NUFI-595392 format. One record per atom (N, C-alpha, C): residue number from 1; residue in one letter; atom name; x, y, z. Coordinates in nm, 4 decimals, decimal comma, m for minus. Each point is the difference from the previous one (the first is absolute). Example, Ala and Ser with C-alpha at 12.3 -4.5 7.8 and 13.67 -1.06 7.14 Angstrom:
<site k="1" r="a" a="N" px="1,3190" py="m0,5690" pz="0,7800"/>
<site k="1" r="a" a="CA" px="m0,0890" py="0,1190" pz="0,0000"/>
<site k="1" r="a" a="C" px="0,0900" py="0,1200" pz="0,0000"/>
<site k="2" r="s" a="N" px="m0,0350" py="0,1050" pz="m0,0720"/>
<site k="2" r="s" a="CA" px="0,0820" py="0,1190" pz="0,0060"/>
<site k="2" r="s" a="C" px="m0,0770" py="0,1090" pz="0,0730"/>
END
This chain:
<site k="1" r="x" a="N" px="0,3362" py="m5,9735" pz="2,3881"/>
<site k="1" r="x" a="CA" px="m0,0333" py="m0,1268" pz="m0,0595"/>
<site k="1" r="x" a="C" px="0,1201" py="m0,0598" pz="m0,0732"/>
<site k="2" r="x" a="N" px="0,0720" py="0,0869" pz="m0,0734"/>
<site k="2" r="x" a="CA" px="0,1164" py="m0,0471" pz="m0,0732"/>
<site k="2" r="x" a="C" px="0,1086" py="m0,0477" pz="0,0966"/>
<site k="3" r="x" a="N" px="0,0112" py="0,0656" pz="0,1147"/>
<site k="3" r="x" a="CA" px="0,0981" py="m0,0405" pz="0,1009"/>
<site k="3" r="x" a="C" px="m0,0324" py="m0,1377" pz="0,0577"/>
<site k="4" r="x" a="N" px="m0,1290" py="m0,0279" pz="0,0189"/>
<site k="4" r="x" a="CA" px="m0,0403" py="m0,1310" pz="0,0523"/>
<site k="4" r="x" a="C" px="0,0304" py="m0,1101" pz="m0,1020"/>
<site k="5" r="x" a="N" px="m0,0228" py="0,0283" pz="m0,1273"/>
<site k="5" r="x" a="CA" px="0,0307" py="m0,0989" pz="m0,1035"/>
<site k="5" r="x" a="C" px="0,1498" py="m0,0271" pz="m0,0083"/>
<site k="6" r="x" a="N" px="0,0803" py="0,1058" pz="0,0165"/>
<site k="6" r="x" a="CA" px="0,1454" py="m0,0180" pz="0,0018"/>
<site k="6" r="x" a="C" px="0,0428" py="m0,0833" pz="0,1207"/>
<site k="7" r="x" a="N" px="m0,0620" py="0,0261" pz="0,1160"/>
<site k="7" r="x" a="CA" px="0,0311" py="m0,0785" pz="0,1195"/>
<site k="7" r="x" a="C" px="m0,0377" py="m0,1470" pz="m0,0195"/>
<site k="8" r="x" a="N" px="m0,1173" py="m0,0239" pz="m0,0594"/>
<site k="8" r="x" a="CA" px="m0,0429" py="m0,1374" pz="m0,0263"/>
<site k="8" r="x" a="C" px="0,0931" py="m0,0686" pz="m0,1001"/>
<site k="9" r="x" a="N" px="0,0420" py="0,0716" pz="m0,1028"/>
<site k="9" r="x" a="CA" px="0,0908" py="m0,0570" pz="m0,0991"/>
<site k="9" r="x" a="C" px="0,1353" py="m0,0327" pz="0,0636"/>
<site k="10" r="x" a="N" px="0,0463" py="0,0876" pz="0,0884"/>
<site k="10" r="x" a="CA" px="0,1277" py="m0,0234" pz="0,0697"/>
<site k="10" r="x" a="C" px="m0,0130" py="m0,1205" pz="0,0933"/>
<site k="11" r="x" a="N" px="m0,1105" py="m0,0066" pz="0,0738"/>
<site k="11" r="x" a="CA" px="m0,0235" py="m0,1128" pz="0,0914"/>
<site k="11" r="x" a="C" px="m0,0103" py="m0,1304" pz="m0,0789"/>
<site k="12" r="x" a="N" px="m0,0684" py="0,0034" pz="m0,1137"/>
<site k="12" r="x" a="CA" px="m0,0135" py="m0,1180" pz="m0,0843"/>
<site k="12" r="x" a="C" px="0,1367" py="m0,0474" pz="m0,0488"/>
<site k="13" r="x" a="N" px="0,0850" py="0,0936" pz="m0,0433"/>
<site k="13" r="x" a="CA" px="0,1340" py="m0,0345" pz="m0,0466"/>
<site k="13" r="x" a="C" px="0,0814" py="m0,0636" pz="0,1130"/>
<site k="14" r="x" a="N" px="m0,0086" py="0,0563" pz="0,1210"/>
<site k="14" r="x" a="CA" px="0,0727" py="m0,0564" pz="0,1140"/>
<site k="14" r="x" a="C" px="m0,0500" py="m0,1402" pz="0,0338"/>
<site k="15" r="x" a="N" px="m0,1324" py="m0,0198" pz="m0,0057"/>
<site k="15" r="x" a="CA" px="m0,0552" py="m0,1323" pz="0,0276"/>
<site k="15" r="x" a="C" px="0,0420" py="m0,1021" pz="m0,1055"/>
<site k="16" r="x" a="N" px="0,0026" py="0,0412" pz="m0,1261"/>
<site k="16" r="x" a="CA" px="0,0445" py="m0,0900" pz="m0,1057"/>
<site k="16" r="x" a="C" px="0,1476" py="m0,0381" pz="0,0163"/>
<site k="17" r="x" a="N" px="0,0833" py="0,0951" pz="0,0417"/>
<site k="17" r="x" a="CA" px="0,1408" py="m0,0301" pz="0,0266"/>
<site k="17" r="x" a="C" px="0,0135" py="m0,0968" pz="0,1176"/>
<site k="18" r="x" a="N" px="m0,0810" py="0,0237" pz="0,1035"/>
<site k="18" r="x" a="CA" px="0,0030" py="m0,0888" pz="0,1172"/>
<site k="18" r="x" a="C" px="m0,0459" py="m0,1407" pz="m0,0389"/>
<site k="19" r="x" a="N" px="m0,1043" py="m0,0087" pz="m0,0832"/>
<site k="19" r="x" a="CA" px="m0,0485" py="m0,1297" pz="m0,0477"/>
<site k="19" r="x" a="C" px="0,1088" py="m0,0716" pz="m0,0794"/>
<site k="20" r="x" a="N" px="0,0681" py="0,0722" pz="m0,0860"/>
<site k="20" r="x" a="CA" px="0,1068" py="m0,0590" pz="m0,0807"/>
<site k="20" r="x" a="C" px="0,1137" py="m0,0508" pz="0,0886"/>
<site k="21" r="x" a="N" px="0,0361" py="0,0783" pz="0,1027"/>
<site k="21" r="x" a="CA" px="0,1055" py="m0,0414" pz="0,0929"/>
<site k="21" r="x" a="C" px="m0,0418" py="m0,1266" pz="0,0742"/>
<site k="22" r="x" a="N" px="m0,1231" py="m0,0029" pz="0,0481"/>
<site k="22" r="x" a="CA" px="m0,0483" py="m0,1182" pz="0,0714"/>
<site k="22" r="x" a="C" px="m0,0074" py="m0,1218" pz="m0,0911"/>
<site k="23" r="x" a="N" px="m0,0373" py="0,0213" pz="m0,1239"/>
<site k="23" r="x" a="CA" px="m0,0051" py="m0,1101" pz="m0,0962"/>
<site k="23" r="x" a="C" px="0,1395" py="m0,0589" pz="m0,0213"/>
<site k="24" r="x" a="N" px="0,1005" py="0,0850" pz="m0,0111"/>
<site k="24" r="x" a="CA" px="0,1377" py="m0,0489" pz="m0,0162"/>
<site k="24" r="x" a="C" px="0,0469" py="m0,0766" pz="0,1235"/>
<site k="25" r="x" a="N" px="m0,0348" py="0,0487" pz="0,1185"/>
<site k="25" r="x" a="CA" px="0,0367" py="m0,0707" pz="0,1233"/>
<site k="25" r="x" a="C" px="m0,0677" py="m0,1364" pz="0,0061"/>
<site k="26" r="x" a="N" px="m0,1246" py="m0,0065" pz="m0,0422"/>
<site k="26" r="x" a="CA" px="m0,0732" py="m0,1261" pz="m0,0011"/>
<site k="26" r="x" a="C" px="0,0632" py="m0,0987" pz="m0,0980"/>
<site k="27" r="x" a="N" px="0,0454" py="0,0485" pz="m0,1137"/>
<site k="27" r="x" a="CA" px="0,0686" py="m0,0870" pz="m0,0966"/>
<site k="27" r="x" a="C" px="0,1286" py="m0,0548" pz="0,0603"/>
<site k="28" r="x" a="N" px="0,0771" py="0,0836" pz="0,0687"/>
<site k="28" r="x" a="CA" px="0,1235" py="m0,0462" pz="0,0642"/>
<site k="28" r="x" a="C" px="m0,0285" py="m0,1068" pz="0,1050"/>
<site k="29" r="x" a="N" px="m0,1025" py="0,0224" pz="0,0806"/>
<site k="29" r="x" a="CA" px="m0,0350" py="m0,0975" pz="0,1039"/>
<site k="29" r="x" a="C" px="m0,0448" py="m0,1318" pz="m0,0620"/>
<site k="30" r="x" a="N" px="m0,0821" py="0,0084" pz="m0,1044"/>
<site k="30" r="x" a="CA" px="m0,0485" py="m0,1230" pz="m0,0636"/>
<site k="30" r="x" a="C" px="0,1142" py="m0,0776" pz="m0,0658"/>
<site k="31" r="x" a="N" px="0,0980" py="0,0691" pz="m0,0544"/>
<site k="31" r="x" a="CA" px="0,1143" py="m0,0697" pz="m0,0597"/>
<site k="31" r="x" a="C" px="0,0832" py="m0,0703" pz="0,1069"/>
<site k="32" r="x" a="N" px="0,0100" py="0,0597" pz="0,1183"/>
<site k="32" r="x" a="CA" px="0,0743" py="m0,0628" pz="0,1095"/>
<site k="32" r="x" a="C" px="m0,0727" py="m0,1237" pz="0,0529"/>
<site k="33" r="x" a="N" px="m0,1335" py="0,0019" pz="m0,0044"/>
<site k="33" r="x" a="CA" px="m0,0773" py="m0,1116" pz="0,0536"/>
<site k="33" r="x" a="C" px="m0,0286" py="m0,1086" pz="m0,1029"/>
<site k="34" r="x" a="N" px="0,0303" py="0,0245" pz="m0,1249"/>
<site k="34" r="x" a="CA" px="m0,0352" py="m0,0948" pz="m0,1057"/>
<site k="34" r="x" a="C" px="0,0686" py="m0,1352" pz="0,0191"/>
<site k="35" r="x" a="N" px="0,1284" py="m0,0025" pz="0,0276"/>
<site k="35" r="x" a="CA" px="0,0718" py="m0,1262" pz="0,0142"/>
<site k="35" r="x" a="C" px="m0,0435" py="m0,0789" pz="0,1236"/>
<site k="36" r="x" a="N" px="m0,0094" py="0,0629" pz="0,1191"/>
<site k="36" r="x" a="CA" px="m0,0477" py="m0,0772" pz="0,1158"/>
<site k="36" r="x" a="C" px="m0,1426" py="m0,0523" pz="m0,0178"/>
<site k="37" r="x" a="N" px="m0,0864" py="0,0775" pz="m0,0609"/>
<site k="37" r="x" a="CA" px="m0,1370" py="m0,0467" pz="m0,0221"/>
<site k="37" r="x" a="C" px="m0,0048" py="m0,1133" pz="m0,1018"/>
<site k="38" r="x" a="N" px="0,0859" py="0,0030" pz="m0,0992"/>
<site k="38" r="x" a="CA" px="0,0062" py="m0,1098" pz="m0,0977"/>
<site k="38" r="x" a="C" px="0,0480" py="m0,1278" pz="0,0683"/>
<site k="39" r="x" a="N" px="0,0959" py="0,0115" pz="0,0907"/>
<site k="39" r="x" a="CA" px="0,0483" py="m0,1156" pz="0,0749"/>
<site k="39" r="x" a="C" px="m0,1097" py="m0,0563" pz="0,0894"/>
<site k="40" r="x" a="N" px="m0,0730" py="0,0867" pz="0,0685"/>
<site k="40" r="x" a="CA" px="m0,1106" py="m0,0445" pz="0,0846"/>
<site k="40" r="x" a="C" px="m0,1083" py="m0,0664" pz="m0,0841"/>
<site k="41" r="x" a="N" px="m0,0276" py="0,0539" pz="m0,1161"/>
<site k="41" r="x" a="CA" px="m0,1005" py="m0,0579" pz="m0,0887"/>
<site k="41" r="x" a="C" px="0,0417" py="m0,1398" pz="m0,0464"/>
<site k="42" r="x" a="N" px="0,1274" py="m0,0160" pz="m0,0327"/>
<site k="42" r="x" a="CA" px="0,0498" py="m0,1316" pz="m0,0408"/>
<site k="42" r="x" a="C" px="m0,0100" py="m0,0991" pz="0,1153"/>
<site k="43" r="x" a="N" px="0,0282" py="0,0453" pz="0,1220"/>
<site k="43" r="x" a="CA" px="m0,0135" py="m0,0872" pz="0,1171"/>
<site k="43" r="x" a="C" px="m0,1428" py="m0,0434" pz="0,0232"/>
<site k="44" r="x" a="N" px="m0,0933" py="0,0911" pz="m0,0162"/>
<site k="44" r="x" a="CA" px="m0,1419" py="m0,0334" pz="0,0166"/>
<site k="44" r="x" a="C" px="m0,0440" py="m0,1001" pz="m0,1062"/>
<site k="45" r="x" a="N" px="0,0470" py="0,0195" pz="m0,1228"/>
<site k="45" r="x" a="CA" px="m0,0337" py="m0,0947" pz="m0,1068"/>
<site k="45" r="x" a="C" px="0,0582" py="m0,1382" pz="0,0292"/>
<site k="46" r="x" a="N" px="0,1216" py="m0,0050" pz="0,0543"/>
<site k="46" r="x" a="CA" px="0,0627" py="m0,1286" pz="0,0325"/>
<site k="46" r="x" a="C" px="m0,0777" py="m0,0717" pz="0,1107"/>
<site k="47" r="x" a="N" px="m0,0401" py="0,0735" pz="0,1018"/>
<site k="47" r="x" a="CA" px="m0,0778" py="m0,0604" pz="0,1093"/>
<site k="47" r="x" a="C" px="m0,1337" py="m0,0504" pz="m0,0531"/>
<site k="48" r="x" a="N" px="m0,0630" py="0,0763" pz="m0,0861"/>
<site k="48" r="x" a="CA" px="m0,1272" py="m0,0425" pz="m0,0584"/>
<site k="48" r="x" a="C" px="0,0186" py="m0,1274" pz="m0,0826"/>
<site k="49" r="x" a="N" px="0,1078" py="m0,0083" pz="m0,0768"/>
<site k="49" r="x" a="CA" px="0,0265" py="m0,1192" pz="m0,0796"/>
<site k="49" r="x" a="C" px="0,0233" py="m0,1211" pz="0,0889"/>
<site k="50" r="x" a="N" px="0,0777" py="0,0178" pz="0,1061"/>
<site k="50" r="x" a="CA" px="0,0297" py="m0,1112" pz="0,0910"/>
<site k="50" r="x" a="C" px="m0,1279" py="m0,0491" pz="0,0668"/>
<site k="51" r="x" a="N" px="m0,0856" py="0,0927" pz="0,0406"/>
<site k="51" r="x" a="CA" px="m0,1256" py="m0,0396" pz="0,0645"/>
<site k="51" r="x" a="C" px="m0,0959" py="m0,0652" pz="m0,0994"/>
<site k="52" r="x" a="N" px="0,0065" py="0,0374" pz="m0,1255"/>
<site k="52" r="x" a="CA" px="m0,0903" py="m0,0551" pz="m0,1007"/>
<site k="52" r="x" a="C" px="0,0476" py="m0,1347" pz="m0,0540"/>
<site k="53" r="x" a="N" px="0,1301" py="m0,0257" pz="0,0009"/>
<site k="53" r="x" a="CA" px="0,0554" py="m0,1218" pz="m0,0587"/>
<site k="53" r="x" a="C" px="0,0979" py="m0,0679" pz="0,0972"/>
<site k="54" r="x" a="N" px="m0,0472" py="m0,0500" pz="0,1142"/>
<site k="54" r="x" a="CA" px="0,0939" py="m0,0586" pz="0,0968"/>
<site k="54" r="x" a="C" px="0,0665" py="m0,1281" pz="m0,0513"/>
<site k="55" r="x" a="N" px="m0,0729" py="m0,0809" pz="m0,0757"/>
<site k="55" r="x" a="CA" px="0,0592" py="m0,1244" pz="m0,0496"/>
<site k="55" r="x" a="C" px="0,1108" py="0,0280" pz="m0,1010"/>
<site k="56" r="x" a="N" px="m0,0219" py="0,0974" pz="m0,0851"/>
<site k="56" r="x" a="CA" px="0,1011" py="0,0360" pz="m0,0985"/>
<site k="56" r="x" a="C" px="0,1262" py="0,0530" pz="0,0672"/>
<site k="57" r="x" a="N" px="m0,0186" py="0,0816" pz="0,1019"/>
<site k="57" r="x" a="CA" px="0,1141" py="0,0548" pz="0,0724"/>
<site k="57" r="x" a="C" px="0,0738" py="m0,1115" pz="0,0737"/>
<site k="58" r="x" a="N" px="m0,0755" py="m0,0919" pz="0,0627"/>
<site k="58" r="x" a="CA" px="0,0638" py="m0,1112" pz="0,0705"/>
<site k="58" r="x" a="C" px="0,0792" py="m0,0871" pz="m0,0962"/>
<site k="59" r="x" a="N" px="m0,0580" py="m0,0251" pz="m0,1179"/>
<site k="59" r="x" a="CA" px="0,0719" py="m0,0786" pz="m0,0999"/>
<site k="59" r="x" a="C" px="0,1270" py="0,0683" pz="m0,0461"/>
<site k="60" r="x" a="N" px="m0,0062" py="0,1302" pz="m0,0176"/>
<site k="60" r="x" a="CA" px="0,1192" py="0,0747" pz="m0,0392"/>
<site k="60" r="x" a="C" px="0,1086" py="m0,0050" pz="0,1065"/>
<site k="61" r="x" a="N" px="m0,0410" py="0,0110" pz="0,1250"/>
<site k="61" r="x" a="CA" px="0,0976" py="m0,0079" pz="0,1095"/>
<site k="61" r="x" a="C" px="0,0628" py="m0,1384" pz="0,0050"/>
<site k="62" r="x" a="N" px="m0,0806" py="m0,1026" pz="m0,0199"/>
<site k="62" r="x" a="CA" px="0,0531" py="m0,1366" pz="0,0007"/>
<site k="62" r="x" a="C" px="0,0992" py="m0,0198" pz="m0,1142"/>
<site k="63" r="x" a="N" px="m0,0345" py="0,0510" pz="m0,1170"/>
<site k="63" r="x" a="CA" px="0,0937" py="m0,0123" pz="m0,1123"/>
<site k="63" r="x" a="C" px="0,1307" py="0,0737" pz="0,0268"/>
<site k="64" r="x" a="N" px="m0,0105" py="0,1174" pz="0,0585"/>
<site k="64" r="x" a="CA" px="0,1224" py="0,0727" pz="0,0335"/>
<site k="64" r="x" a="C" px="0,0846" py="m0,0776" pz="0,0997"/>
<site k="65" r="x" a="N" px="m0,0647" py="m0,0580" pz="0,0990"/>
<site k="65" r="x" a="CA" px="0,0738" py="m0,0808" pz="0,0970"/>
<site k="65" r="x" a="C" px="0,0602" py="m0,1242" pz="m0,0648"/>
<site k="66" r="x" a="N" px="m0,0713" py="m0,0589" pz="m0,0939"/>
<site k="66" r="x" a="CA" px="0,0511" py="m0,1193" pz="m0,0676"/>
<site k="66" r="x" a="C" px="0,1233" py="0,0333" pz="m0,0827"/>
<site k="67" r="x" a="N" px="m0,0063" py="0,1086" pz="m0,0738"/>
<site k="67" r="x" a="CA" px="0,1159" py="0,0381" pz="m0,0791"/>
<site k="67" r="x" a="C" px="0,1171" py="0,0402" pz="0,0878"/>
<site k="68" r="x" a="N" px="m0,0306" py="0,0583" pz="0,1127"/>
<site k="68" r="x" a="CA" px="0,1064" py="0,0444" pz="0,0900"/>
<site k="68" r="x" a="C" px="0,0713" py="m0,1195" pz="0,0621"/>
<site k="69" r="x" a="N" px="m0,0777" py="m0,0978" pz="0,0420"/>
<site k="69" r="x" a="CA" px="0,0605" py="m0,1159" pz="0,0667"/>
<site k="69" r="x" a="C" px="0,0287" py="m0,1150" pz="m0,0958"/>
<site k="70" r="x" a="N" px="m0,0710" py="m0,0055" pz="m0,1103"/>
<site k="70" r="x" a="CA" px="0,0229" py="m0,1060" pz="m0,0973"/>
<site k="70" r="x" a="C" px="m0,0443" py="m0,1364" pz="0,0488"/>
<site k="71" r="x" a="N" px="m0,1062" py="m0,0059" pz="0,0812"/>
<site k="71" r="x" a="CA" px="m0,0433" py="m0,1248" pz="0,0591"/>
<site k="71" r="x" a="C" px="m0,1474" py="m0,0227" pz="m0,0327"/>
<site k="72" r="x" a="N" px="m0,0292" py="m0,0968" pz="m0,0853"/>
<site k="72" r="x" a="CA" px="m0,1372" py="m0,0258" pz="m0,0418"/>
<site k="72" r="x" a="C" px="m0,0822" py="m0,0597" pz="0,1130"/>
<site k="73" r="x" a="N" px="0,0605" py="m0,0830" pz="0,0829"/>
<site k="73" r="x" a="CA" px="m0,0717" py="m0,0583" pz="0,1134"/>
<site k="73" r="x" a="C" px="m0,0463" py="0,1101" pz="0,0953"/>
<site k="74" r="x" a="N" px="0,0847" py="0,0981" pz="0,0192"/>
<site k="74" r="x" a="CA" px="m0,0370" py="0,1136" pz="0,0855"/>
<site k="74" r="x" a="C" px="m0,1208" py="0,0731" pz="m0,0575"/>
<site k="75" r="x" a="N" px="m0,0019" py="0,0152" pz="m0,1307"/>
<site k="75" r="x" a="CA" px="m0,1125" py="0,0689" pz="m0,0650"/>
<site k="75" r="x" a="C" px="m0,1288" py="m0,0782" pz="0,0226"/>
<site k="76" r="x" a="N" px="0,0054" py="m0,1321" pz="m0,0140"/>
<site k="76" r="x" a="CA" px="m0,1195" py="m0,0816" pz="0,0203"/>
<site k="76" r="x" a="C" px="m0,0489" py="0,0093" pz="0,1441"/>
<site k="77" r="x" a="N" px="0,0921" py="m0,0057" pz="0,0953"/>
<site k="77" r="x" a="CA" px="m0,0388" py="0,0076" pz="0,1412"/>
<site k="77" r="x" a="C" px="m0,0597" py="0,1356" pz="0,0330"/>
<site k="78" r="x" a="N" px="0,0633" py="0,1057" pz="m0,0461"/>
<site k="78" r="x" a="CA" px="m0,0502" py="0,1345" pz="0,0279"/>
<site k="78" r="x" a="C" px="m0,1336" py="0,0241" pz="m0,0701"/>
<site k="79" r="x" a="N" px="m0,0133" py="m0,0513" pz="m0,1208"/>
<site k="79" r="x" a="CA" px="m0,1267" py="0,0149" pz="m0,0719"/>
<site k="79" r="x" a="C" px="m0,1135" py="m0,0688" pz="0,0733"/>
<site k="80" r="x" a="N" px="0,0260" py="m0,1224" pz="0,0485"/>
<site k="80" r="x" a="CA" px="m0,1043" py="m0,0696" pz="0,0745"/>
<site k="80" r="x" a="C" px="m0,0323" py="0,0729" pz="0,1304"/>
<site k="81" r="x" a="N" px="0,1014" py="0,0516" pz="0,0653"/>
<site k="81" r="x" a="CA" px="m0,0221" py="0,0726" pz="0,1254"/>
<site k="81" r="x" a="C" px="m0,0854" py="0,1240" pz="m0,0246"/>
<site k="82" r="x" a="N" px="0,0290" py="0,0732" pz="m0,1057"/>
<site k="82" r="x" a="CA" px="m0,0787" py="0,1191" pz="m0,0303"/>
<site k="82" r="x" a="C" px="m0,1416" py="m0,0357" pz="m0,0426"/>
<site k="83" r="x" a="N" px="m0,0148" py="m0,1080" pz="m0,0757"/>
<site k="83" r="x" a="CA" px="m0,1341" py="m0,0417" pz="m0,0394"/>
<site k="83" r="x" a="C" px="m0,0811" py="m0,0471" pz="0,1200"/>
<site k="84" r="x" a="N" px="0,0657" py="m0,0642" pz="0,0939"/>
<site k="84" r="x" a="CA" px="m0,0733" py="m0,0483" pz="0,1167"/>
<site k="84" r="x" a="C" px="m0,0458" py="0,1150" pz="0,0892"/>
<site k="85" r="x" a="N" px="0,0602" py="0,1142" pz="m0,0156"/>
<site k="85" r="x" a="CA" px="m0,0436" py="0,1154" pz="0,0777"/>
<site k="85" r="x" a="C" px="m0,1248" py="0,0645" pz="m0,0583"/>
<site k="86" r="x" a="N" px="m0,0261" py="m0,0223" pz="m0,1233"/>
<site k="86" r="x" a="CA" px="m0,1144" py="0,0629" pz="m0,0666"/>
<site k="86" r="x" a="C" px="m0,1291" py="m0,0726" pz="0,0406"/>
<site k="87" r="x" a="N" px="m0,1054" py="0,0716" pz="0,0348"/>
<site k="87" r="x" a="CA" px="m0,1246" py="m0,0641" pz="0,0459"/>
<site k="87" r="x" a="C" px="m0,0631" py="m0,0940" pz="m0,1017"/>
<site k="88" r="x" a="N" px="0,0058" py="0,0335" pz="m0,1267"/>
<site k="88" r="x" a="CA" px="m0,0585" py="m0,0876" pz="m0,1017"/>
<site k="88" r="x" a="C" px="0,0729" py="m0,1335" pz="m0,0039"/>
<site k="89" r="x" a="N" px="0,1292" py="0,0004" pz="0,0211"/>
<site k="89" r="x" a="CA" px="0,0768" py="m0,1234" pz="0,0007"/>
<site k="89" r="x" a="C" px="m0,0409" py="m0,0873" pz="0,1180"/>
<site k="90" r="x" a="N" px="m0,0232" py="0,0630" pz="0,1140"/>
<site k="90" r="x" a="CA" px="m0,0439" py="m0,0753" pz="0,1168"/>
<site k="90" r="x" a="C" px="m0,1356" py="m0,0643" pz="m0,0267"/>
<site k="91" r="x" a="N" px="m0,0894" py="0,0735" pz="m0,0640"/>
<site k="91" r="x" a="CA" px="m0,1322" py="m0,0542" pz="m0,0321"/>
<site k="91" r="x" a="C" px="0,0127" py="m0,1171" pz="m0,0971"/>
<site k="92" r="x" a="N" px="0,0813" py="0,0164" pz="m0,1031"/>
<site k="92" r="x" a="CA" px="0,0154" py="m0,1070" pz="m0,0989"/>
<site k="92" r="x" a="C" px="0,0659" py="m0,1226" pz="0,0616"/>
<site k="93" r="x" a="N" px="0,0954" py="0,0192" pz="0,0889"/>
<site k="93" r="x" a="CA" px="0,0640" py="m0,1164" pz="0,0630"/>
<site k="93" r="x" a="C" px="m0,0988" py="m0,0724" pz="0,0908"/>
<site k="94" r="x" a="N" px="m0,0888" py="0,0720" pz="0,0680"/>
<site k="94" r="x" a="CA" px="m0,1028" py="m0,0652" pz="0,0812"/>
<site k="94" r="x" a="C" px="m0,0974" py="m0,0760" pz="m0,0889"/>
<site k="95" r="x" a="N" px="m0,0374" py="0,0600" pz="m0,1108"/>
<site k="95" r="x" a="CA" px="m0,0905" py="m0,0648" pz="m0,0939"/>
<site k="95" r="x" a="C" px="0,0638" py="m0,1263" pz="m0,0560"/>
<site k="96" r="x" a="N" px="0,1268" py="0,0074" pz="m0,0343"/>
<site k="96" r="x" a="CA" px="0,0717" py="m0,1153" pz="m0,0538"/>
<site k="96" r="x" a="C" px="0,0113" py="m0,1100" pz="0,1055"/>
<site k="97" r="x" a="N" px="0,0336" py="0,0363" pz="0,1229"/>
<site k="97" r="x" a="CA" px="0,0163" py="m0,1011" pz="0,1042"/>
<site k="97" r="x" a="C" px="m0,1335" py="m0,0654" pz="0,0342"/>
<site k="98" r="x" a="N" px="m0,1107" py="0,0766" pz="m0,0033"/>
<site k="98" r="x" a="CA" px="m0,1307" py="m0,0607" pz="0,0280"/>
<site k="98" r="x" a="C" px="m0,0390" py="m0,0954" pz="m0,1120"/>
<site k="99" r="x" a="N" px="0,0297" py="0,0313" pz="m0,1237"/>
<site k="99" r="x" a="CA" px="m0,0295" py="m0,0903" pz="m0,1120"/>
<site k="99" r="x" a="C" px="0,0892" py="m0,1243" pz="0,0084"/>
<site k="100" r="x" a="N" px="0,1222" py="0,0197" pz="0,0438"/>
<site k="100" r="x" a="CA" px="0,0930" py="m0,1107" pz="0,0133"/>
<site k="100" r="x" a="C" px="m0,0511" py="m0,0995" pz="0,1051"/>
<site k="101" r="x" a="N" px="m0,0519" py="0,0554" pz="0,1112"/>
<site k="101" r="x" a="CA" px="m0,0548" py="m0,0863" pz="0,1048"/>
<site k="101" r="x" a="C" px="m0,1278" py="m0,0695" pz="m0,0479"/>
<site k="102" r="x" a="N" px="m0,0821" py="0,0675" pz="m0,0805"/>
<site k="102" r="x" a="CA" px="m0,1211" py="m0,0611" pz="m0,0549"/>
<site k="102" r="x" a="C" px="0,0353" py="m0,1160" pz="m0,0924"/>
<site k="103" r="x" a="N" px="0,1024" py="0,0174" pz="m0,0799"/>
<site k="103" r="x" a="CA" px="0,0422" py="m0,1043" pz="m0,0929"/>
<site k="103" r="x" a="C" px="0,0561" py="m0,1193" pz="0,0766"/>
<site k="104" r="x" a="N" px="0,0781" py="0,0257" pz="0,1043"/>
<site k="104" r="x" a="CA" px="0,0588" py="m0,1073" pz="0,0801"/>
<site k="104" r="x" a="C" px="m0,1069" py="m0,0744" pz="0,0792"/>
<site k="105" r="x" a="N" px="m0,1068" py="0,0708" pz="0,0400"/>
<site k="105" r="x" a="CA" px="m0,1082" py="m0,0648" pz="0,0769"/>
<site k="105" r="x" a="C" px="m0,0791" py="m0,0971" pz="m0,0868"/>
<site k="106" r="x" a="N" px="m0,0047" py="0,0251" pz="m0,1300"/>
<site k="106" r="x" a="CA" px="m0,0744" py="m0,0897" pz="m0,0900"/>
<site k="106" r="x" a="C" px="0,0776" py="m0,1243" pz="m0,0193"/>
END
């Protein structure tokens, strides 16, 4: 009986050493993956922001282009072009043109 307890104690010690070794290997692997995963996480957050705020992103791009070229007329043209691509703008322009025709018909 005492021999079996010694065998179990020895096996337990070996398993604890193996667990400790595996834990250290896991820490090394996680440290190697921390930077790439942080970069991927930042990319996912950026894509989510762009999808959630398309008008804000478009405005920022237009401002960057305006500062780069220094041309206010270009900014106005590009802004109108981007607004005309948005479905709500198309709806509002149709609504405005129909009201304009109603006013002219009177």
